[in-house]
C-alpha positions in Angstrom: 0.0 0.0 0.0 2.8 2.4 0.9 4.6 1.8 -2.4 1.4 2.6 -4.2 1.0 5.9 -2.3 4.6 6.7 -3.0 4.2 5.9 -6.7 1.0 8.1 -6.9 2.8 10.9 -5.0 5.8 10.7 -7.4 3.6 10.7 -10.5 1.6 13.6 -9.1 4.8 15.6 -8.2 6.3 14.7 -11.6 3.2 16.0 -13.4 2.9 19.1 -11.3 6.6 20.1 -11.6 7.2 18.8 -15.1 10.1 16.7 -13.8 11.6 13.8 -15.7 11.9 10.4 -14.0 15.6 10.8 -13.7 15.3 14.2 -12.0 12.7 12.9 -9.6 14.9 9.9 -8.6 17.8 12.4 -8.0 15.6 14.6 -5.8 14.4 11.6 -3.8 18.0 10.4 -3.4 19.0 13.9 -2.2 16.1 13.8 0.3 17.2 10.4 1.6 20.9 11.5 1.7 20.0 14.4 4.0 17.9 12.2 6.3 19.7 8.8 6.7 18.3 6.2 8.9 20.1 5.4 12.2 21.2 2.0 10.7 22.6 3.7 7.6 24.5 6.1 9.8 25.9 3.3 11.9 26.9 1.4 8.8 28.7 4.4 7.2 30.5 5.2 10.5 31.6 1.6 10.8 32.9 1.6 7.2 34.8 4.9 7.9 36.3 3.4 11.0 37.6 0.5 8.9 39.3 2.9 6.6 37.0 2.3 3.7 37.1 5.2 1.2 35.3 6.5 -0.7 31.8 5.8 0.6 28.7 7.2 -1.1 25.2 7.2 0.3 21.8 7.2 -1.4 23.1 6.9 -4.9 20.7 6.7 -7.9 21.5 3.7 -10.1 19.2 3.5 -13.1 15.7 3.9 -11.5 16.7 2.7 -8.1 18.3 4.4 -5.1 21.1 2.5 -3.4 21.7 3.0 0.3 25.5 2.7 0.3 28.0 2.4 -2.5 31.7 1.5 -2.2 33.1 2.2 -5.7 36.5 0.7 -5.1 34.9 -2.7 -4.5 32.1 -2.2 -7.0 29.8 -2.9 -4.1 26.2 -1.8 -3.5 25.0 -2.2 0.1 21.3 -2.2 1.0 20.4 -1.8 4.7 17.2 -3.6 5.2 14.9 -2.4 8.0 11.3 -3.2 8.8 10.1 -1.7 5.6 11.7 -4.6 3.7 9.6 -7.2 5.5 7.3 -8.9 2.9 9.3 -7.4 0.0 11.9 -10.3 -0.2 10.9 -11.2 -3.8 11.0 -7.6 -4.9 14.4 -7.2 -3.3 15.7 -10.4 -4.9 14.6 -9.2 -8.3 16.2 -5.8 -7.7 19.5 -7.5 -6.7 19.3 -9.7 -9.9 19.0 -6.6 -12.0 21.9 -4.8 -10.3 24.1 -7.9 -10.7 23.2 -8.0 -14.4 24.6 -4.4 -14.6 27.8 -5.7 -13.2 27.6 -4.7 -9.5 28.2 -6.7 -6.4 25.2 -6.5 -4.1 25.1 -7.1 -0.4 22.3 -6.8 2.1 22.5 -6.3 5.8 19.7 -6.0 8.3 19.4 -3.1 10.7 20.4 -5.2 13.8 23.6 -6.4 12.1 24.8 -2.8 11.7 25.7 -2.8 15.4 28.2 -5.6 14.8 31.5 -4.3 13.3 32.9 -7.8 12.9 29.9 -8.8 10.8 30.4 -5.7 8.6 34.1 -6.4 8.2 33.4 -10.0 7.1 30.7 -8.8 4.7 33.0 -6.2 3.1 36.0 -8.6 3.0 34.0 -10.8 0.6 34.4 -8.2 -2.1 38.1 -7.3 -2.7 39.2 -4.0 -4.0 39.7 -4.0 -7.8 43.3 -3.2 -9.0 42.0 -0.2 -10.9 40.4 1.2 -7.8 43.6 0.7 -5.8 45.5 2.6 -8.5 43.0 5.4 -8.6 43.0 5.7 -4.8 46.8 5.8 -4.7 46.9 8.5 -7.4 44.3 10.6 -5.5 46.4 10.3 -2.3 49.5 11.5 -4.3 47.5 14.4 -5.7 46.3 15.4 -2.3 49.8 15.3 -0.8 51.1 17.3 -3.8 48.4 19.9 -3.3 49.0 20.1 0.4 52.8 20.6 -0.2 52.1 23.3 -2.8 49.8 25.1 -0.3 52.3 24.9 2.5 55.1 26.3 0.3 52.8 29.1 -1.0 51.5 30.1 2.4 55.0 29.8 4.1 56.5 32.2 1.6 54.1 35.1 2.5 
C-alpha cells in the first residue's frame, strides 16, 4: 500500500513540476541522503572506522536508489529495515537486475549494523579492484602534492 501511495505521489509531483523520472529519482536520493536512517549512519560510520574510502550514500543507479556504494569494491549495500519485510521477492529481483549491470550487491539487516565484525566480514568478501587501488593511490598522491604546494605558498608570504 505504501509503495502505491509513493508511486502516486511521485507521479503527481512529476506531473505538477514537469520533472523527468531521472530528475525525480535524483531529488528523492538527495532527500534520503539528507535524512539517513540510524542504521545507515551506523553502517557508514563503521565503514569509515575500517578505513573504507570513498563511501557514497543514497546513490541513484538507473531507476533505483542504493543505500550505500563503495566504488572501489564495485559494491552496493542495502540496509534492510522493517520496511523490507514482505518485500523479499522484490528485493531479490532488484538484486538480480543490479548484478546484471555488473555490480556486487550485499544486504545487511538493521540489527547487524551494530556488529562491526559482521560488517568487516561482509566487506572482505568483495576485494578492491586493482583499478580502484591505483585510482586511490593517485588521489592520495595528488592530495599530498596539493598540500605541499599550499604549505610552500603560504609559508612564503
